[in-house]
C-alpha positions in Angstrom: -122.4 -28.4 21.7 -119.3 -29.2 23.8 -116.1 -27.3 23.0 -112.7 -28.6 24.1 -109.3 -27.1 23.7 -106.7 -29.6 22.5 -103.6 -30.5 24.6 -101.5 -29.2 21.7 -103.0 -25.7 22.0 -102.7 -25.8 25.7 -99.1 -26.9 25.5 -98.4 -24.0 23.1 -100.1 -21.1 24.9 -100.3 -22.0 28.6 -96.6 -21.4 29.1 -96.9 -18.0 27.5 -99.7 -17.0 29.9 -97.8 -18.4 32.8 -94.8 -16.3 31.8 -96.7 -13.0 32.1 -98.8 -14.0 35.1 -95.7 -15.1 37.1 -93.7 -12.0 35.9 -96.6 -9.9 37.1 -96.4 -11.4 40.6 -92.8 -10.5 40.7 -93.5 -6.9 39.6 -95.6 -6.6 42.7 -93.2 -8.4 45.0 -90.4 -6.3 43.6 -91.5 -3.5 45.9 -90.0 -5.4 48.8 -86.6 -3.6 48.6 -85.0 -5.6 51.4 -85.1 -8.7 49.2 -83.8 -7.1 46.0 -80.3 -8.2 44.7 -79.9 -4.7 43.1 -81.5 -1.4 44.0 -84.1 0.2 41.8 -81.5 2.9 41.0 -79.1 0.3 39.8 -81.8 -1.3 37.6 -82.5 2.1 36.0 -78.8 3.1 35.6 -77.1 -0.1 34.6 -79.6 -1.6 32.2 -79.0 -0.6 28.6 -82.5 -1.2 27.2 -85.9 0.2 28.0 -88.6 -2.0 29.4 -90.8 -1.3 26.4 -88.2 -2.7 24.1 -87.9 -5.7 26.4 -91.6 -6.4 26.3 -91.6 -6.2 22.4 -88.6 -8.6 22.2 -90.2 -11.1 24.5 -93.5 -11.1 22.6 -91.6 -11.6 19.3 -89.8 -14.7 20.8 -93.1 -16.1 22.1 -94.7 -15.8 18.7 -91.8 -17.7 17.1 -92.1 -20.3 19.9 -95.8 -20.7 19.3 -95.4 -21.2 15.6 -92.6 -23.9 16.1 -94.7 -25.6 18.9 -97.8 -25.8 16.7 -95.7 -27.2 13.8 -94.0 -29.7 16.1 -97.3 -30.9 17.6 -98.7 -31.3 14.1 -96.0 -33.5 12.8 -95.8 -35.6 15.9 -99.5 -35.8 16.7 -100.6 -39.0 18.3 -104.1 -39.1 19.9 -103.1 -42.2 21.8 -100.3 -40.5 23.7 -102.5 -38.5 26.0 -104.8 -41.3 27.0 -101.7 -43.3 27.7 -100.6 -40.7 30.2 -103.5 -41.5 32.5 -102.5 -45.2 32.7 -98.8 -44.6 32.9 -97.1 -45.1 36.2 -95.9 -42.0 38.1 -92.4 -43.3 37.9 -92.4 -43.4 34.1 -93.9 -39.9 34.0 -91.2 -38.7 36.5 -88.5 -40.3 34.4 -89.7 -38.5 31.3 -89.9 -35.2 33.1 -86.4 -35.4 34.6 -85.0 -36.6 31.3 -86.4 -33.5 29.6 -84.9 -31.4 32.3 -81.4 -32.9 31.8 -81.7 -32.6 28.0 -82.8 -29.0 28.2 -80.0 -28.1 30.7 -77.4 -29.8 28.5 -78.5 -28.1 25.3 -78.7 -24.7 27.0 -75.4 -25.0 28.8 -73.3 -25.7 25.7 -75.2 -23.3 23.4 -75.1 -20.6 26.0 -71.4 -21.1 26.7 -70.5 -21.1 23.0 -72.3 -17.8 22.5 -69.9 -16.4 25.1 -66.8 -18.0 23.5 -67.6 -17.0 19.9 -67.0 -13.3 19.7 -69.2 -12.8 16.7 -72.2 -14.5 18.3 -71.7 -12.7 21.5 -71.4 -9.3 19.9 -74.2 -9.6 17.4 -76.6 -12.1 19.2 -76.1 -12.9 22.9 -75.1 -9.4 24.1 -78.7 -8.4 23.6 -79.7 -10.5 26.6 -76.8 -9.0 28.6 -78.1 -5.5 28.1 -80.0 -6.4 31.2 -77.1 -6.1 33.7 -79.7 -6.1 36.4 -82.2 -8.9 35.5 -85.9 -8.7 36.2 -88.7 -11.2 35.8 -90.3 -10.3 32.5 -86.9 -9.8 30.9 -86.1 -13.5 31.3 -86.8 -14.2 27.6 -85.4 -11.0 26.2 -83.0 -12.3 23.6 -82.0 -11.8 20.1 -84.5 -13.7 17.9 -81.7 -16.1 16.7 -80.8 -16.9 20.3 -84.4 -17.4 21.3 -84.8 -19.8 18.4 -81.6 -21.8 19.1 -81.5 -21.9 22.9 -85.2 -21.9 24.0 -87.3 -23.0 21.0 -85.0 -25.7 19.5 -83.8 -26.8 23.0 -87.4 -27.2 24.0 -88.3 -29.1 20.9 -85.3 -31.5 21.4 -86.2 -32.1 25.1 -89.8 -32.8 24.1 -88.9 -35.3 21.3 -86.1 -37.2 23.1 -87.9 -37.5 26.4 -90.9 -39.1 24.8 -93.4 -36.9 26.6 -96.9 -36.3 25.3 -98.5 -32.9 24.4 -100.4 -33.2 27.7 -97.3 -33.7 29.7 -95.6 -30.9 27.8 -98.1 -28.4 29.3 -96.7 -29.1 32.7 -93.1 -29.4 31.7 -92.9 -26.2 29.7 -95.0 -24.2 32.3 -92.6 -25.4 35.0 -89.5 -24.5 32.8 -91.1 -21.1 32.2 -91.7 -20.4 35.9 -88.1 -21.5 36.7 -86.6 -19.2 34.0 -88.6 -16.2 35.2 -87.6 -17.0 38.8 -83.9 -17.2 37.9 -84.2 -13.6 36.4 -86.4 -12.1 39.1 -83.6 -10.3 40.9 -85.1 -11.1 44.3 -84.0 -13.4 47.1 -87.2 -14.3 48.9 -87.1 -16.3 52.1 -90.2 -18.3 51.2 -89.0 -19.2 47.6 -89.2 -23.0 47.3 -86.9 -23.0 44.3 -84.1 -22.0 46.5 -84.6 -25.1 48.6 -84.4 -27.6 45.7 -82.2 -25.8 43.1 -78.7 -24.3 43.5 -79.3 -22.7 40.1 -81.4 -19.7 41.3 -81.8 -15.9 41.1 -78.5 -15.2 42.8 -76.6 -17.8 40.9 -77.7 -16.4 37.6 -77.3 -12.8 38.7 -73.6 -13.5 39.1 -73.5 -14.5 35.5 -75.1 -11.1 34.4 -72.3 -9.1 36.2 -69.1 -8.3 34.4 -67.0 -10.4 36.8 -69.2 -13.5 36.3 -69.7 -13.4 32.6 -67.4 -16.4 32.0 -69.1 -18.4 34.8 -72.5 -19.9 35.8 -73.7 -20.7 32.3 -76.0 -23.4 33.5 -79.7 -22.8 33.0 -82.5 -23.3 33.9 -82.4 -26.2 36.4 -79.1 -27.6 37.6 -75.5 -26.5 38.0 -73.9 -29.8 37.1 -72.3 -28.8 33.9 -70.7 -25.7 35.5 -69.2 -27.9 38.2 -68.0 -30.6 35.8 -66.4 -28.2 33.3 -64.9 -25.6 35.8 -67.3 -22.7 35.1 -68.9 -22.7 38.5 -68.5 -19.4 40.5 -69.6 -19.8 44.1 -71.0 -16.7 45.8 -72.1 -15.4 49.1 -75.2 -13.3 49.8 -74.3 -10.2 51.8 -76.3 -7.2 53.0 -76.0 -4.3 50.6 -75.3 -0.9 51.8 -78.5 1.1 51.7 -80.7 -2.0 52.1 -81.3 -5.3 50.2 -78.9 -8.1 49.3 -76.0 -8.6 47.0 -74.5 -11.8 45.5 -70.7 -11.5 45.7 -68.1 -14.0 44.5 -66.3 -15.9 47.3 -62.8 -14.8 48.4 -60.8 -17.0 46.0 -62.6 -15.6 43.0 -62.3 -12.0 44.3 -58.5 -12.5 44.4 -58.5 -13.8 40.9 
């Protein structure tokens, strides 16, 4: 008897596996102190939550995401969609992929920024994520459950529905988005990181946002920086050698003076 796993199940659980595998790689690579944006001591001293609590929080969010994904795939199920992918031109697939990226970026920018503007939401919801002053890879999805639902789960569902992608295509899109999100929180500036070539929104860019001086800037995530530039919340930075080894993202001169 031949057993197969549906694209819906793969689209639900592959990104979760990817999250922990990719985070595990960064745990190993994190031993390269010369590429860290913060020292190990800063990570231990500045962060306000234990790594055990972070892991529990991430698992909770992933459970919620899995439930929502299964429900979404159930109500939108269409067996013809996946077979159509194989006969669809690469340009059409690329259009859907990029459309989903833009939709997810737009949703997350405005929701993320609003959670900083609204004092109640920041204090009771979004501040949980900012307990990680020094971000690290497997803390990328450490959020309050409500934030995880609104930003990631609902944002992902909207990008899936409006882009018109199939469950099979969603496997690749959400795995890619997961890898990008983990990379943005890894706290490392690696010379061979291909994401730094194609995306201005990267580990250093998001690290600025996690610092006190940058908390009102660099809201864009996880792909582009367009909304920050358009709406005046873009904080440029320079990468400088940190005393004691490693690197540090610092705001450019005009922002230091402000």
